N, CA, C and O atoms as a CHARMM CRD file, in Angstrom:
* protein
*
  344
    1    1 MET  N    -24.23800  -7.58000  -6.63700 PROA 1      0.00000
    2    1 MET  CA   -23.09900  -8.43100  -6.43900 PROA 1      0.00000
    3    1 MET  C    -23.31100  -9.36300  -5.22300 PROA 1      0.00000
    4    1 MET  O    -22.61500 -10.36900  -5.08700 PROA 1      0.00000
    5    2 LYS  N    -24.26800  -9.02500  -4.34900 PROA 2      0.00000
    6    2 LYS  CA   -24.45400  -9.82600  -3.16500 PROA 2      0.00000
    7    2 LYS  C    -25.17000 -11.14700  -3.48200 PROA 2      0.00000
    8    2 LYS  O    -25.14600 -12.06200  -2.65800 PROA 2      0.00000
    9    3 TYR  N    -25.79500 -11.26500  -4.63600 PROA 3      0.00000
   10    3 TYR  CA   -26.55400 -12.47800  -4.96300 PROA 3      0.00000
   11    3 TYR  C    -25.74100 -13.43300  -5.83300 PROA 3      0.00000
   12    3 TYR  O    -26.26200 -14.45300  -6.28500 PROA 3      0.00000
   13    4 VAL  N    -24.50600 -13.12000  -6.06400 PROA 4      0.00000
   14    4 VAL  CA   -23.65500 -13.98700  -6.89200 PROA 4      0.00000
   15    4 VAL  C    -23.26400 -15.21000  -6.06300 PROA 4      0.00000
   16    4 VAL  O    -22.77800 -15.08900  -4.93800 PROA 4      0.00000
   17    5 LEU  N    -23.48700 -16.39800  -6.64900 PROA 5      0.00000
   18    5 LEU  CA   -23.10700 -17.61500  -5.94000 PROA 5      0.00000
   19    5 LEU  C    -21.61300 -17.84900  -6.10100 PROA 5      0.00000
   20    5 LEU  O    -21.13700 -18.15900  -7.19300 PROA 5      0.00000
   21    6 THR  N    -20.90300 -17.70300  -5.04100 PROA 6      0.00000
   22    6 THR  CA   -19.47400 -17.99800  -5.06000 PROA 6      0.00000
   23    6 THR  C    -19.28400 -19.45900  -4.61100 PROA 6      0.00000
   24    6 THR  O    -20.17400 -20.05000  -4.00000 PROA 6      0.00000
   25    7 PRO  N    -18.14000 -20.01300  -4.91500 PROA 7      0.00000
   26    7 PRO  CA   -17.87600 -21.37300  -4.47300 PROA 7      0.00000
   27    7 PRO  C    -17.98900 -21.52700  -2.93700 PROA 7      0.00000
   28    7 PRO  O    -18.38600 -22.57600  -2.42700 PROA 7      0.00000
   29    8 GLU  N    -17.62800 -20.45000  -2.22900 PROA 8      0.00000
   30    8 GLU  CA   -17.72700 -20.47900  -0.76700 PROA 8      0.00000
   31    8 GLU  C    -19.17700 -20.55600  -0.29600 PROA 8      0.00000
   32    8 GLU  O    -19.49500 -21.29100   0.63900 PROA 8      0.00000
   33    9 LYS  N    -20.04400 -19.79900  -0.94300 PROA 9      0.00000
   34    9 LYS  CA   -21.47700 -19.83000  -0.56700 PROA 9      0.00000
   35    9 LYS  C    -22.08900 -21.16500  -0.89900 PROA 9      0.00000
   36    9 LYS  O    -22.88500 -21.70000  -0.12700 PROA 9      0.00000
   37   10 VAL  N    -21.71800 -21.71300  -2.05800 PROA 10     0.00000
   38   10 VAL  CA   -22.22100 -23.05500  -2.43100 PROA 10     0.00000
   39   10 VAL  C    -21.72200 -24.11300  -1.41700 PROA 10     0.00000
   40   10 VAL  O    -22.46600 -25.00500  -1.01000 PROA 10     0.00000
   41   11 ALA  N    -20.44400 -23.98000  -1.02800 PROA 11     0.00000
   42   11 ALA  CA   -19.89800 -24.94800  -0.07300 PROA 11     0.00000
   43   11 ALA  C    -20.58500 -24.79300   1.29200 PROA 11     0.00000
   44   11 ALA  O    -20.84800 -25.79600   1.95500 PROA 11     0.00000
   45   12 ASP  N    -20.87800 -23.57300   1.71900 PROA 12     0.00000
   46   12 ASP  CA   -21.58400 -23.36200   2.99500 PROA 12     0.00000
   47   12 ASP  C    -22.96900 -24.02900   2.95100 PROA 12     0.00000
   48   12 ASP  O    -23.36800 -24.70300   3.90100 PROA 12     0.00000
   49   13 ARG  N    -23.68500 -23.83700   1.85500 PROA 13     0.00000
   50   13 ARG  CA   -25.02000 -24.45400   1.73800 PROA 13     0.00000
   51   13 ARG  C    -24.90600 -25.96800   1.71400 PROA 13     0.00000
   52   13 ARG  O    -25.67800 -26.65700   2.38100 PROA 13     0.00000
   53   14 GLU  N    -23.95600 -26.49300   0.95600 PROA 14     0.00000
   54   14 GLU  CA   -23.76400 -27.95500   0.90000 PROA 14     0.00000
   55   14 GLU  C    -23.33500 -28.52000   2.25300 PROA 14     0.00000
   56   14 GLU  O    -23.71100 -29.63400   2.61900 PROA 14     0.00000
   57   15 LEU  N    -22.55200 -27.74700   2.98300 PROA 15     0.00000
   58   15 LEU  CA   -22.13000 -28.17800   4.31100 PROA 15     0.00000
   59   15 LEU  C    -23.32800 -28.34500   5.23500 PROA 15     0.00000
   60   15 LEU  O    -23.42000 -29.34000   5.95300 PROA 15     0.00000
   61   16 GLY  N    -24.24400 -27.38800   5.22500 PROA 16     0.00000
   62   16 GLY  CA   -25.46100 -27.49800   6.00800 PROA 16     0.00000
   63   16 GLY  C    -26.30600 -28.68500   5.62000 PROA 16     0.00000
   64   16 GLY  O    -26.83900 -29.38700   6.47900 PROA 16     0.00000
   65   17 ASP  N    -26.43100 -28.91600   4.30300 PROA 17     0.00000
   66   17 ASP  CA   -27.19600 -30.06900   3.81100 PROA 17     0.00000
   67   17 ASP  C    -26.53300 -31.37700   4.24100 PROA 17     0.00000
   68   17 ASP  O    -27.21600 -32.32300   4.63500 PROA 17     0.00000
   69   18 ALA  N    -25.20000 -31.42800   4.16400 PROA 18     0.00000
   70   18 ALA  CA   -24.47900 -32.64900   4.53400 PROA 18     0.00000
   71   18 ALA  C    -24.63500 -32.92100   6.06500 PROA 18     0.00000
   72   18 ALA  O    -24.79800 -34.06800   6.48200 PROA 18     0.00000
   73   19 ARG  N    -24.58200 -31.86900   6.86300 PROA 19     0.00000
   74   19 ARG  CA   -24.78100 -32.06600   8.30100 PROA 19     0.00000
   75   19 ARG  C    -26.15300 -32.59000   8.62200 PROA 19     0.00000
   76   19 ARG  O    -26.31500 -33.46400   9.47300 PROA 19     0.00000
   77   20 LEU  N    -27.15900 -32.04500   7.92500 PROA 20     0.00000
   78   20 LEU  CA   -28.54500 -32.48000   8.13400 PROA 20     0.00000
   79   20 LEU  C    -28.68900 -33.96400   7.70200 PROA 20     0.00000
   80   20 LEU  O    -29.32200 -34.75600   8.40000 PROA 20     0.00000
   81   21 ALA  N    -28.10300 -34.31900   6.56100 PROA 21     0.00000
   82   21 ALA  CA   -28.17800 -35.70600   6.09900 PROA 21     0.00000
   83   21 ALA  C    -27.49600 -36.63600   7.07000 PROA 21     0.00000
   84   21 ALA  O    -27.99500 -37.73200   7.32700 PROA 21     0.00000
   85   22 LEU  N    -26.36600 -36.22700   7.61600 PROA 22     0.00000
   86   22 LEU  CA   -25.66700 -37.07200   8.60500 PROA 22     0.00000
   87   22 LEU  C    -26.52500 -37.22800   9.86200 PROA 22     0.00000
   88   22 LEU  O    -26.67300 -38.33600  10.37600 PROA 22     0.00000
   89   23 PHE  N    -27.07900 -36.14500  10.34900 PROA 23     0.00000
   90   23 PHE  CA   -27.95900 -36.24000  11.52000 PROA 23     0.00000
   91   23 PHE  C    -29.11100 -37.18600  11.29900 PROA 23     0.00000
   92   23 PHE  O    -29.40800 -38.01900  12.15500 PROA 23     0.00000
   93   24 GLN  N    -29.77600 -37.06500  10.13900 PROA 24     0.00000
   94   24 GLN  CA   -30.90100 -37.93700   9.83000 PROA 24     0.00000
   95   24 GLN  C    -30.47300 -39.38300   9.73200 PROA 24     0.00000
   96   24 GLN  O    -31.19400 -40.26600  10.19700 PROA 24     0.00000
   97   25 ALA  N    -29.33000 -39.65100   9.14500 PROA 25     0.00000
   98   25 ALA  CA   -28.82200 -41.02200   9.00800 PROA 25     0.00000
   99   25 ALA  C    -28.48500 -41.61300  10.38800 PROA 25     0.00000
  100   25 ALA  O    -28.75400 -42.78400  10.65400 PROA 25     0.00000
  101   26 GLU  N    -27.90000 -40.79100  11.24600 PROA 26     0.00000
  102   26 GLU  CA   -27.60600 -41.29300  12.60800 PROA 26     0.00000
  103   26 GLU  C    -28.86100 -41.57300  13.38400 PROA 26     0.00000
  104   26 GLU  O    -28.92800 -42.55500  14.12400 PROA 26     0.00000
  105   27 ARG  N    -29.85900 -40.72900  13.23000 PROA 27     0.00000
  106   27 ARG  CA   -31.13200 -40.98900  13.92800 PROA 27     0.00000
  107   27 ARG  C    -31.78900 -42.25300  13.41200 PROA 27     0.00000
  108   27 ARG  O    -32.33100 -43.02700  14.20200 PROA 27     0.00000
  109   28 GLN  N    -31.75600 -42.48600  12.09800 PROA 28     0.00000
  110   28 GLN  CA   -32.33900 -43.68900  11.53500 PROA 28     0.00000
  111   28 GLN  C    -31.57200 -44.93300  12.03000 PROA 28     0.00000
  112   28 GLN  O    -32.17000 -45.98300  12.26700 PROA 28     0.00000
  113   29 LEU  N    -30.27500 -44.80400  12.17800 PROA 29     0.00000
  114   29 LEU  CA   -29.47100 -45.91000  12.69800 PROA 29     0.00000
  115   29 LEU  C    -29.85800 -46.25400  14.13200 PROA 29     0.00000
  116   29 LEU  O    -30.03300 -47.42400  14.47200 PROA 29     0.00000
  117   30 LEU  N    -29.98900 -45.22900  14.97000 PROA 30     0.00000
  118   30 LEU  CA   -30.39800 -45.45900  16.35300 PROA 30     0.00000
  119   30 LEU  C    -31.78100 -46.09500  16.43700 PROA 30     0.00000
  120   30 LEU  O    -32.01000 -47.00000  17.24000 PROA 30     0.00000
  121   31 GLU  N    -32.69900 -45.61800  15.60400 PROA 31     0.00000
  122   31 GLU  CA   -34.03800 -46.19600  15.59200 PROA 31     0.00000
  123   31 GLU  C    -33.99700 -47.66200  15.12400 PROA 31     0.00000
  124   31 GLU  O    -34.73200 -48.50100  15.64400 PROA 31     0.00000
  125   32 ALA  N    -33.14800 -47.96000  14.15700 PROA 32     0.00000
  126   32 ALA  CA   -33.02900 -49.32300  13.68800 PROA 32     0.00000
  127   32 ALA  C    -32.44000 -50.23500  14.77400 PROA 32     0.00000
  128   32 ALA  O    -32.86100 -51.38300  14.91700 PROA 32     0.00000
  129   33 GLU  N    -31.45300 -49.71600  15.54600 PROA 33     0.00000
  130   33 GLU  CA   -30.88100 -50.49800  16.62300 PROA 33     0.00000
  131   33 GLU  C    -31.91900 -50.75200  17.71800 PROA 33     0.00000
  132   33 GLU  O    -31.93400 -51.81900  18.33100 PROA 33     0.00000
  133   34 MET  N    -32.77500 -49.77700  17.95500 PROA 34     0.00000
  134   34 MET  CA   -33.84400 -49.97200  18.95600 PROA 34     0.00000
  135   34 MET  C    -34.80200 -51.04200  18.48600 PROA 34     0.00000
  136   34 MET  O    -35.23800 -51.86700  19.28900 PROA 34     0.00000
  137   35 ARG  N    -35.14600 -51.05500  17.19700 PROA 35     0.00000
  138   35 ARG  CA   -36.05400 -52.06700  16.65800 PROA 35     0.00000
  139   35 ARG  C    -35.41500 -53.45100  16.75700 PROA 35     0.00000
  140   35 ARG  O    -36.08400 -54.42500  17.10100 PROA 35     0.00000
  141   36 VAL  N    -34.12700 -53.53300  16.45700 PROA 36     0.00000
  142   36 VAL  CA   -33.41500 -54.81800  16.54500 PROA 36     0.00000
  143   36 VAL  C    -33.43900 -55.32000  18.00400 PROA 36     0.00000
  144   36 VAL  O    -33.72900 -56.49100  18.25300 PROA 36     0.00000
  145   37 ASP  N    -33.13900 -54.44500  18.94600 PROA 37     0.00000
  146   37 ASP  CA   -33.20400 -54.84300  20.36900 PROA 37     0.00000
  147   37 ASP  C    -34.58600 -55.31400  20.76400 PROA 37     0.00000
  148   37 ASP  O    -34.72900 -56.31500  21.46600 PROA 37     0.00000
  149   38 TYR  N    -35.59500 -54.60400  20.32200 PROA 38     0.00000
  150   38 TYR  CA   -36.98100 -54.98300  20.63600 PROA 38     0.00000
  151   38 TYR  C    -37.27500 -56.41000  20.12500 PROA 38     0.00000
  152   38 TYR  O    -37.80500 -57.24900  20.85300 PROA 38     0.00000
  153   39 HSD  N    -36.91800 -56.65200  18.86600 PROA 39     0.00000
  154   39 HSD  CA   -37.23200 -57.95200  18.28100 PROA 39     0.00000
  155   39 HSD  C    -36.38800 -59.07600  18.93700 PROA 39     0.00000
  156   39 HSD  O    -36.85300 -60.20700  19.07600 PROA 39     0.00000
  157   40 ARG  N    -35.17200 -58.74900  19.32500 PROA 40     0.00000
  158   40 ARG  CA   -34.36800 -59.75500  20.06400 PROA 40     0.00000
  159   40 ARG  C    -35.02100 -60.08500  21.40000 PROA 40     0.00000
  160   40 ARG  O    -35.07100 -61.25100  21.79300 PROA 40     0.00000
  161   41 ASN  N    -35.51700 -59.08400  22.09200 PROA 41     0.00000
  162   41 ASN  CA   -36.17200 -59.31900  23.36900 PROA 41     0.00000
  163   41 ASN  C    -37.46600 -60.13400  23.20100 PROA 41     0.00000
  164   41 ASN  O    -37.75600 -61.02500  23.99900 PROA 41     0.00000
  165   42 VAL  N    -38.22100 -59.82000  22.16900 PROA 42     0.00000
  166   42 VAL  CA   -39.46400 -60.59100  21.91800 PROA 42     0.00000
  167   42 VAL  C    -39.10300 -62.03000  21.63200 PROA 42     0.00000
  168   42 VAL  O    -39.73100 -62.95300  22.15200 PROA 42     0.00000
  169   43 LEU  N    -38.07400 -62.22600  20.79100 PROA 43     0.00000
  170   43 LEU  CA   -37.67000 -63.57600  20.43400 PROA 43     0.00000
  171   43 LEU  C    -37.20100 -64.35700  21.66600 PROA 43     0.00000
  172   43 LEU  O    -37.56800 -65.52000  21.83500 PROA 43     0.00000
  173   44 ALA  N    -36.40200 -63.73300  22.52100 PROA 44     0.00000
  174   44 ALA  CA   -35.92100 -64.40600  23.74900 PROA 44     0.00000
  175   44 ALA  C    -37.09600 -64.71900  24.66700 PROA 44     0.00000
  176   44 ALA  O    -37.13400 -65.78100  25.28800 PROA 44     0.00000
  177   45 PHE  N    -38.05500 -63.80000  24.75600 PROA 45     0.00000
  178   45 PHE  CA   -39.23500 -64.03200  25.59700 PROA 45     0.00000
  179   45 PHE  C    -40.03700 -65.21600  25.10100 PROA 45     0.00000
  180   45 PHE  O    -40.43600 -66.07500  25.88600 PROA 45     0.00000
  181   46 LEU  N    -40.27800 -65.26600  23.77900 PROA 46     0.00000
  182   46 LEU  CA   -41.05700 -66.37600  23.21600 PROA 46     0.00000
  183   46 LEU  C    -40.31500 -67.69900  23.31300 PROA 46     0.00000
  184   46 LEU  O    -40.92700 -68.74700  23.51800 PROA 46     0.00000
  185   47 GLU  N    -38.99100 -67.65100  23.16500 PROA 47     0.00000
  186   47 GLU  CA   -38.21900 -68.89400  23.31600 PROA 47     0.00000
  187   47 GLU  C    -38.27700 -69.37400  24.78000 PROA 47     0.00000
  188   47 GLU  O    -38.34800 -70.57800  25.02700 PROA 47     0.00000
  189   48 ALA  N    -38.24700 -68.46700  25.72300 PROA 48     0.00000
  190   48 ALA  CA   -38.32700 -68.84600  27.13700 PROA 48     0.00000
  191   48 ALA  C    -39.68300 -69.46600  27.42900 PROA 48     0.00000
  192   48 ALA  O    -39.77000 -70.45000  28.16300 PROA 48     0.00000
  193   49 ILE  N    -40.73500 -68.90600  26.86500 PROA 49     0.00000
  194   49 ILE  CA   -42.07500 -69.46800  27.07600 PROA 49     0.00000
  195   49 ILE  C    -42.14700 -70.87500  26.45800 PROA 49     0.00000
  196   49 ILE  O    -42.70300 -71.79700  27.05500 PROA 49     0.00000
  197   50 SER  N    -41.58100 -71.02200  25.26300 PROA 50     0.00000
  198   50 SER  CA   -41.61800 -72.33300  24.60100 PROA 50     0.00000
  199   50 SER  C    -40.85600 -73.37300  25.41300 PROA 50     0.00000
  200   50 SER  O    -41.28900 -74.52000  25.52200 PROA 50     0.00000
  201   51 ALA  N    -39.72000 -72.97000  25.98500 PROA 51     0.00000
  202   51 ALA  CA   -38.86200 -73.90400  26.70800 PROA 51     0.00000
  203   51 ALA  C    -39.35600 -74.16700  28.14400 PROA 51     0.00000
  204   51 ALA  O    -39.39700 -75.31700  28.58200 PROA 51     0.00000
  205   52 ASP  N    -39.73000 -73.10500  28.87100 PROA 52     0.00000
  206   52 ASP  CA   -40.02500 -73.22800  30.29200 PROA 52     0.00000
  207   52 ASP  C    -41.50200 -73.17600  30.62300 PROA 52     0.00000
  208   52 ASP  O    -41.88700 -73.53200  31.73700 PROA 52     0.00000
  209   53 GLY  N    -42.33300 -72.75100  29.70700 PROA 53     0.00000
  210   53 GLY  CA   -43.75400 -72.61200  29.97600 PROA 53     0.00000
  211   53 GLY  C    -44.08000 -71.23000  30.49700 PROA 53     0.00000
  212   53 GLY  O    -43.23900 -70.52100  31.05000 PROA 53     0.00000
  213   54 VAL  N    -45.33100 -70.88100  30.29700 PROA 54     0.00000
  214   54 VAL  CA   -45.80100 -69.52800  30.65400 PROA 54     0.00000
  215   54 VAL  C    -45.70700 -69.27200  32.14100 PROA 54     0.00000
  216   54 VAL  O    -45.30000 -68.18400  32.54800 PROA 54     0.00000
  217   55 GLU  N    -46.07000 -70.24000  32.96500 PROA 55     0.00000
  218   55 GLU  CA   -46.09900 -70.01800  34.40800 PROA 55     0.00000
  219   55 GLU  C    -44.69600 -69.72500  34.96000 PROA 55     0.00000
  220   55 GLU  O    -44.52300 -68.82600  35.78400 PROA 55     0.00000
  221   56 ASN  N    -43.70300 -70.48800  34.50100 PROA 56     0.00000
  222   56 ASN  CA   -42.34800 -70.26800  34.98200 PROA 56     0.00000
  223   56 ASN  C    -41.79600 -68.91700  34.54800 PROA 56     0.00000
  224   56 ASN  O    -41.12700 -68.23200  35.32100 PROA 56     0.00000
  225   57 VAL  N    -42.07700 -68.54400  33.31900 PROA 57     0.00000
  226   57 VAL  CA   -41.60400 -67.21800  32.82600 PROA 57     0.00000
  227   57 VAL  C    -42.29200 -66.11300  33.58900 PROA 57     0.00000
  228   57 VAL  O    -41.64800 -65.13700  33.97400 PROA 57     0.00000
  229   58 ALA  N    -43.60000 -66.24400  33.82100 PROA 58     0.00000
  230   58 ALA  CA   -44.34800 -65.19800  34.56000 PROA 58     0.00000
  231   58 ALA  C    -43.82700 -65.11500  35.96700 PROA 58     0.00000
  232   58 ALA  O    -43.70400 -64.01900  36.51300 PROA 58     0.00000
  233   59 GLU  N    -43.51300 -66.25200  36.57500 PROA 59     0.00000
  234   59 GLU  CA   -42.99400 -66.23300  37.96400 PROA 59     0.00000
  235   59 GLU  C    -41.64900 -65.52400  38.04400 PROA 59     0.00000
  236   59 GLU  O    -41.38600 -64.79000  38.99600 PROA 59     0.00000
  237   60 LYS  N    -40.80100 -65.74200  37.04900 PROA 60     0.00000
  238   60 LYS  CA   -39.49300 -65.07400  37.02600 PROA 60     0.00000
  239   60 LYS  C    -39.63800 -63.58200  36.85400 PROA 60     0.00000
  240   60 LYS  O    -38.82100 -62.82300  37.37500 PROA 60     0.00000
  241   61 GLN  N    -40.65700 -63.13700  36.13500 PROA 61     0.00000
  242   61 GLN  CA   -40.82300 -61.71000  35.85400 PROA 61     0.00000
  243   61 GLN  C    -41.57100 -60.96400  36.94300 PROA 61     0.00000
  244   61 GLN  O    -41.53900 -59.73500  36.98400 PROA 61     0.00000
  245   62 ARG  N    -42.24000 -61.68700  37.82200 PROA 62     0.00000
  246   62 ARG  CA   -42.98800 -61.05300  38.89600 PROA 62     0.00000
  247   62 ARG  C    -42.00100 -60.38100  39.85800 PROA 62     0.00000
  248   62 ARG  O    -41.01300 -60.99700  40.25900 PROA 62     0.00000
  249   63 PRO  N    -42.25800 -59.13800  40.22500 PROA 63     0.00000
  250   63 PRO  CA   -41.33200 -58.49000  41.17500 PROA 63     0.00000
  251   63 PRO  C    -41.45500 -59.12000  42.55100 PROA 63     0.00000
  252   63 PRO  O    -42.54900 -59.38500  43.04900 PROA 63     0.00000
  253   64 GLN  N    -40.30800 -59.34600  43.14000 PROA 64     0.00000
  254   64 GLN  CA   -40.28000 -59.94700  44.47900 PROA 64     0.00000
  255   64 GLN  C    -40.45000 -58.83000  45.51500 PROA 64     0.00000
  256   64 GLN  O    -39.85900 -57.75900  45.38100 PROA 64     0.00000
  257   65 ALA  N    -41.26500 -59.08900  46.55100 PROA 65     0.00000
  258   65 ALA  CA   -41.46500 -58.09600  47.60800 PROA 65     0.00000
  259   65 ALA  C    -40.17400 -58.02200  48.42500 PROA 65     0.00000
  260   65 ALA  O    -39.56300 -59.04100  48.74800 PROA 65     0.00000
  261   66 LEU  N    -39.78300 -56.80500  48.74600 PROA 66     0.00000
  262   66 LEU  CA   -38.57500 -56.62500  49.54800 PROA 66     0.00000
  263   66 LEU  C    -38.88700 -56.85800  51.01400 PROA 66     0.00000
  264   66 LEU  O    -39.89000 -56.37800  51.54400 PROA 66     0.00000
  265   67 SER  N    -38.00400 -57.60700  51.65400 PROA 67     0.00000
  266   67 SER  CA   -38.14300 -57.79200  53.08300 PROA 67     0.00000
  267   67 SER  C    -37.68700 -56.51000  53.76900 PROA 67     0.00000
  268   67 SER  O    -37.00100 -55.69800  53.15000 PROA 67     0.00000
  269   68 PRO  N    -38.05500 -56.31000  55.04100 PROA 68     0.00000
  270   68 PRO  CA   -37.65500 -55.07200  55.74300 PROA 68     0.00000
  271   68 PRO  C    -36.12800 -54.87300  55.71800 PROA 68     0.00000
  272   68 PRO  O    -35.65600 -53.73700  55.68800 PROA 68     0.00000
  273   69 VAL  N    -35.36500 -55.96100  55.72900 PROA 69     0.00000
  274   69 VAL  CA   -33.90000 -55.82700  55.70300 PROA 69     0.00000
  275   69 VAL  C    -33.40400 -55.32800  54.35100 PROA 69     0.00000
  276   69 VAL  O    -32.41700 -54.59600  54.27900 PROA 69     0.00000
  277   70 GLN  N    -34.09200 -55.72500  53.27400 PROA 70     0.00000
  278   70 GLN  CA   -33.67700 -55.38000  51.91800 PROA 70     0.00000
  279   70 GLN  C    -34.14200 -54.00800  51.48100 PROA 70     0.00000
  280   70 GLN  O    -33.60500 -53.45400  50.52100 PROA 70     0.00000
  281   71 ARG  N    -35.12000 -53.45200  52.15600 PROA 71     0.00000
  282   71 ARG  CA   -35.63200 -52.15700  51.76500 PROA 71     0.00000
  283   71 ARG  C    -34.55800 -51.07200  51.90400 PROA 71     0.00000
  284   71 ARG  O    -33.80500 -51.08400  52.87800 PROA 71     0.00000
  285   72 PRO  N    -34.47300 -50.15100  50.96800 PROA 72     0.00000
  286   72 PRO  CA   -33.47700 -49.09000  51.08500 PROA 72     0.00000
  287   72 PRO  C    -33.78900 -48.20800  52.28200 PROA 72     0.00000
  288   72 PRO  O    -34.95100 -47.90100  52.55100 PROA 72     0.00000
  289   73 LEU  N    -32.76900 -47.80900  52.98400 PROA 73     0.00000
  290   73 LEU  CA   -32.95700 -46.92800  54.11900 PROA 73     0.00000
  291   73 LEU  C    -33.21300 -45.51600  53.63200 PROA 73     0.00000
  292   73 LEU  O    -32.64200 -45.08600  52.62900 PROA 73     0.00000
  293   74 ARG  N    -34.05300 -44.80600  54.32700 PROA 74     0.00000
  294   74 ARG  CA   -34.35500 -43.42200  53.93300 PROA 74     0.00000
  295   74 ARG  C    -33.26200 -42.55400  54.58600 PROA 74     0.00000
  296   74 ARG  O    -33.07500 -42.55300  55.80200 PROA 74     0.00000
  297   75 ILE  N    -32.58400 -41.84900  53.75300 PROA 75     0.00000
  298   75 ILE  CA   -31.53000 -40.94400  54.24300 PROA 75     0.00000
  299   75 ILE  C    -32.11900 -39.55300  54.39900 PROA 75     0.00000
  300   75 ILE  O    -32.64200 -38.97900  53.44400 PROA 75     0.00000
  301   76 THR  N    -32.03200 -39.02400  55.59600 PROA 76     0.00000
  302   76 THR  CA   -32.56000 -37.66700  55.86200 PROA 76     0.00000
  303   76 THR  C    -31.39100 -36.75000  56.13000 PROA 76     0.00000
  304   76 THR  O    -30.39400 -37.16500  56.72100 PROA 76     0.00000
  305   77 PRO  N    -31.50100 -35.50300  55.70000 PROA 77     0.00000
  306   77 PRO  CA   -30.38400 -34.58900  55.93500 PROA 77     0.00000
  307   77 PRO  C    -30.29100 -34.20000  57.41500 PROA 77     0.00000
  308   77 PRO  O    -31.27500 -34.25200  58.15300 PROA 77     0.00000
  309   78 ASP  N    -29.09600 -33.81500  57.82000 PROA 78     0.00000
  310   78 ASP  CA   -28.87600 -33.35900  59.17800 PROA 78     0.00000
  311   78 ASP  C    -29.32000 -31.89000  59.25500 PROA 78     0.00000
  312   78 ASP  O    -28.66100 -30.99200  58.73200 PROA 78     0.00000
  313   79 LEU  N    -30.46700 -31.67800  59.92900 PROA 79     0.00000
  314   79 LEU  CA   -31.03700 -30.34000  59.99200 PROA 79     0.00000
  315   79 LEU  C    -30.45700 -29.49700  61.08900 PROA 79     0.00000
  316   79 LEU  O    -30.78100 -28.31300  61.17200 PROA 79     0.00000
  317   80 THR  N    -29.61100 -30.04700  61.94200 PROA 80     0.00000
  318   80 THR  CA   -29.03100 -29.24800  63.02700 PROA 80     0.00000
  319   80 THR  C    -28.11900 -28.16300  62.45900 PROA 80     0.00000
  320   80 THR  O    -28.00600 -27.08400  63.04100 PROA 80     0.00000
  321   81 ALA  N    -27.48000 -28.43400  61.34800 PROA 81     0.00000
  322   81 ALA  CA   -26.58400 -27.44900  60.74900 PROA 81     0.00000
  323   81 ALA  C    -27.40400 -26.24700  60.20800 PROA 81     0.00000
  324   81 ALA  O    -26.91100 -25.12000  60.18000 PROA 81     0.00000
  325   82 LEU  N    -28.63100 -26.50100  59.79100 PROA 82     0.00000
  326   82 LEU  CA   -29.46400 -25.44100  59.23600 PROA 82     0.00000
  327   82 LEU  C    -30.06800 -24.56200  60.34600 PROA 82     0.00000
  328   82 LEU  O    -30.35000 -23.38400  60.12500 PROA 82     0.00000
  329   83 ARG  N    -30.26300 -25.14100  61.53100 PROA 83     0.00000
  330   83 ARG  CA   -30.88400 -24.37000  62.62700 PROA 83     0.00000
  331   83 ARG  C    -29.90500 -23.39700  63.25600 PROA 83     0.00000
  332   83 ARG  O    -30.31500 -22.44500  63.92100 PROA 83     0.00000
  333   84 GLY  N    -28.64900 -23.61900  63.05900 PROA 84     0.00000
  334   84 GLY  CA   -27.64400 -22.73900  63.67200 PROA 84     0.00000
  335   84 GLY  C    -27.24600 -23.23600  65.03100 PROA 84     0.00000
  336   84 GLY  O    -27.82200 -24.19800  65.53900 PROA 84     0.00000
  337   85 ALA  N    -26.28800 -22.60500  65.61600 PROA 85     0.00000
  338   85 ALA  CA   -25.75400 -23.03400  66.90600 PROA 85     0.00000
  339   85 ALA  C    -26.63600 -22.55400  68.04600 PROA 85     0.00000
  340   85 ALA  O    -26.49800 -23.03100  69.17200 PROA 85     0.00000
  341   86 GLY  N    -27.52400 -21.63600  67.78100 PROA 86     0.00000
  342   86 GLY  CA   -28.28500 -20.92300  68.72200 PROA 86     0.00000
  343   86 GLY  C    -29.25300 -21.51000  69.57000 PROA 86     0.00000
  344   86 GLY  O    -29.87800 -20.81300  70.36900 PROA 86     0.00000
């Protein structure tokens, strides 16, 4: 009697299959959105090169060196609390 397929057992199996199908569809959608973003970025990059020239685009993308004033300050913990009052 334990191997009889009841509607509940069939529904449980179908529920697992439906959840897996939903997960796979959501993953495919995310991957498609990533591909769309990639191609949009490539298109914008190529349009910028066509309009402004390679040198100007490369200059804009080059990281600018931080001056000493712009560099983030290093935050160090207060170690006096760890040493104790002693």
